[in-house]
N, C-alpha and C positions, 0 to 999 in steps of 0.2 A: 869954460868948456867942460863937458862931462865925458870922461873916457869910458868906453864900453867895449865888451867882447861880443862880437856878433857871429853868427853861424853863416859861413859862406859857401859850404858844400856839404852834401850828404856823405857820411863816412861809409866805407865798406868794412864792416866789423867794428873794431874799437875806434872811437873818435881820436884823431890825432891833432896836434897843434896846427897842422896845415888846413884843417877844416874850419878854422876860426880866423878872425882878424880883429885887431884893436883899432877902433875909430874914435874920433872926437866929435861930439855933437853939442849943439847949443844947450845950455843949462835949462832943464824943463821948468815950465810955469806951474804953479800950484793953484788948482781950481778949488772951488768950494767943496767941502767934504773930504779933501785930500790932504796929504802931508808930504813934505820933502824929507827923505831919509839919506843921510850920509853914511854909506856902508863902511863898516869896519872889518867885518869878517864875511867871507864867501865860503859856502859849503861845496864840497866835491863828493858826489854820490855815485854809486854804481848804477843807479837808475838813469843817470844822464845818458848812458848809451842808448837806452830805449827812447828817451825824449828827443834825440836828434835823428833817429832812424826813420826812414819813410814807411816802414812796415807798420801794420796795425799794432797798437799798443793800448794800454789803459789810459793814456793821455794823448791829446793831439800833439803831433810832432812840432818842435820849434820851427817856425817858418824861416826860410832862407832870408838872410838880411836882418833878422831880428836879434835882439839881445838874448844871449844864452840864458835859459831859465835856470834858476838856482835859488835855494834858500840862502838867506843872508841875515846878518844882524848888524844894525847900525843905530845912529842917534838921530832923532828928529831935530832938524834945523829950522823948519817952518811948518806951521800947522794951521789949517783952516777947518779943523774939526774940534769940537769941544772936548772930546775924550782924550786928546793928546796935546802936549805942550812941548815947546822946544827944550831939548835936554833929555827927553824920555828915550830910553833904550828899547828898541822893538825888534821883533824878528818876523820874517815872512818870506814869500816868494818874490824877492826884490831884484833878482837877476845879477849876472856878472857885470857890474858897473859900479862907478864911484858914487853916483847919486841916483836915486829913484823916487819918482812921484807915484804914490800908491794911495788907493782908497783906504778908508778906515777899516772896511770889511776884510781887506786882504792882510791885515796884521794878525798873525797867529797869537802872539801874546806880548804884553809889555813886561820887560824884565825889571823886577824890583829887588831881587836878591843880589846884592853886590858883594857878598862875602865869599862868593866863588867866582873864578874867572869868567869874563863875558863870553869867551870862546866856547864854554860848555853849553851855551844856549843852542849851538848847532850840532853838538855831539851827544854826550851822555845825558844832558838835560834838554835835548832837542829831538829831532826825528829819529836819530840813532837809538837813544834810550827808549823812546816810545816803541820803536820796532821790536827791540829785544823784549821789553816788558809785555806787550800784548801778544807777541808771537809765541812766547814761551808759556805764559800763564793762561791766556784765553784759548789757545789752540793746542799747545803741547800738554797742558794740564798735568804737570809733574806731580808725582806722589813721593813721599819719603821712601827711600830705598830703590827708586827707579834708577836705571842707567840712562843718562842723557848724553847723547853724542852731538857735537857741534862742529860743522865744517867752517873753514876760515875762522878758527877759534881764536887766533891772535888778532883778528880784525876788530874794528870798532863795535860792531854789533855782536859778533860771536863771543868776544871777551866778556861782555855784559851778560849775555845769555848764560854763559857758564857760571858766573858768580851768583846770579839769581837762583839758578838751579841748585847750587851748593847751599845757598841759604835755605832752600826748601828740603834739605836732607837728601839730596840725590848724589849718586856717584857720577862724576862728570869726566867725559873723555873728549878731548879736543883733537881736531885734525888740522894740521897746518903744513906749510911748505918750507922745509929747510930746518937744520938743527937749531938755528938761532930762534926761530919762531916757536918751535916745539918747546924749547927751554923757557921762553917767555910765557907760554901757556901754563906751565907748571910753577915756575918760580914767581911770576908776577900776578897771574890771574888765578892761581891756586886750583887748576884742574887736577883731578886725581891721577890722570894719565894723559899723554898726548902722543900722537902718531904722525910721522912724516909721510905725507902721501907721495913724496918724490922718491922714497926709498924703494929699492927693488923688491923688498919683502913686505910691502904695505899690508897686503891681505893677512899675512901671518901675524903682523904686529897688531892689527885691528882685532883679530880674534883673541890675542893674549890680553888686550886692554879691556875687552868686553866678555869676560868669562861667563857672565849670566845673560848674555844677549843684550838687545837694545830695546828700551821701552819708549824713549822719545828721541827723534832725530830732528835737529834743527838744521835744515838744508839751505846753505847759501851758495852751493856750487852746481848741483845737478851733475850729469855726466858720469864718468867711471867711478869717481869717489862715492857718489851716492848709490851706485849699483852695488858696491861692496857693503855699504851699511845696510841697505834694504834686505840683503840676504840674511842678515842677522837679527831681524825684527822678532820680537816676542809676541805672544798672543796678546791682542789688545793694544799694540803699539800705536803711537801717533807720530806722523811725519809732518813737519811744518815746512812748507815751501816758502822761503823768504827771498831767495835769489838764485840765479843760474850763471854765475860768473865764469864757470869753466867752459861754457859753450860759446864759441866765437861768433856763430851765426845760426839762425833758425830757418834760413832759407837756402837750401831745403832743410827740413828738420833732421837732426842726426838720428841714426838708428841705434838701438841699444836693447838690453834685455826687456822682455815683457814682464811687467811686475804684477799684473792682475792676479795671477795665481797666488803669489806671495801674500798680497793684500787679502785675498779670500781666505786662504787656509790659516793665516795668522789673525784673521778678524781685525785687521789693522785699518787705520784711517789715514788719508793723506789730504791735506788742505793747504791751499795757497791763501795769502792775505796781503793786503796793503795797509800799512800803518795808518794812512790817511783816512781809512774807513773807521778808525777807532779814536777820532778826535774827542769823543766824549770821555775817553779814558785818560786823556792827557793830564788833567789836574791830579788824578789819583797817581799816575805814574810819576809826575814831578814830585809830589810829596814823598813818595817812597824813595826815589832815587836821590833826591836832595838830602834826605835824612841819612841815607847810607853813606853819601860822600862826607857829610859832616862828621859822622861817627867813625869814618875811616874804614868801613867795612866793604866799600866798593872802590876799586881801582880803575883808572882809565888812562889812556895815553892819547896825545894829540901830535900830529905831524903838520907843522905850519909852514907854508910857503910864503915868501915875502914879495908883495907887490902884484899888481894886475897882470904884468907881463908873464907871470908864472901860470896864470889860469888856463890858457889854451892847451897846454900840454899836461894838465893835471889829471884828466880822466885816463889818459894812456898810462901815466905813472901809477895810478890806482890799480888798473887792471894788470900791470906788471907785478904788482905786489911789493913795490919799492917803498911803500909807506910803512910806518910803525905807529898805528893808532889812527884816530879820526883825521882825515885829510882836510885841511882848511887853507884858504888864502887870506892873509892879513893885509889890509890896505893902509893901515896907519900903524906907526910904530908904538903908539901909546893909546890906552883907552881913556879918552877924555872924560 
């Protein structure tokens, strides 16, 4: 039997464990052109909130009663496609389940580099790393000497953004929640400064951390945090919209400062993006990130939950900020 996590109800706000159920289904059959993957790691993404919401999004919502959509990495156990053989490690949208039958076209990549942990294929060498790489370099376009501010800077994406910006000669300022995560930004991820958005004097601390203003803002939060940063934009600044995790619901949309005047007078730009629109950049990003990991110039963290039973509550855990690093669910104790 195949154990699966299915969506049983639409959440109001952040998805909770009660919105999911774990079921057992017959082992799927493998048709021509397909392969059977035994999942080893499941990813937990902030985007999952949008994937299960009934409101309009960039992707169709996961149907009720369907396996929860997710990126996963696993090992091919049966193949009916000439490009794959049993034993290959692959990653793709395989869902929150122990086994998945997938078409060859749905495989994002075959993992051949085994000198780094397999789990990195869903984090720093997966969508997380691609998001940081293309968001900063393609949209943020940092220049040496720029001040780059990153929200959720201790998170899986934000921590990589800050380090890449530092490699490009920028002054980096992280925004995180709580003293421990602020310290992590500076001590582990080498931000030049970090500010606690939970502090009562956040605005003053942000001013002190950005004495020359802000040239690039990598926005993972929206809301009041971003309002404070945008007031400090320099002429020609670039705002990269990657996420909106601080906003619990967009129905109705929250009200806030009108930013059009700031963008006009500062001749600044603001652009949202989806990393999946930059698949053509994945090989380039992987080469760069892999080299940095091997050289020891890029640091990353992973927070790994053990077993499929942990998956239903993982999205809520992510939005509470209880994780330290890329959040994953491991289905097997060893990487065979």
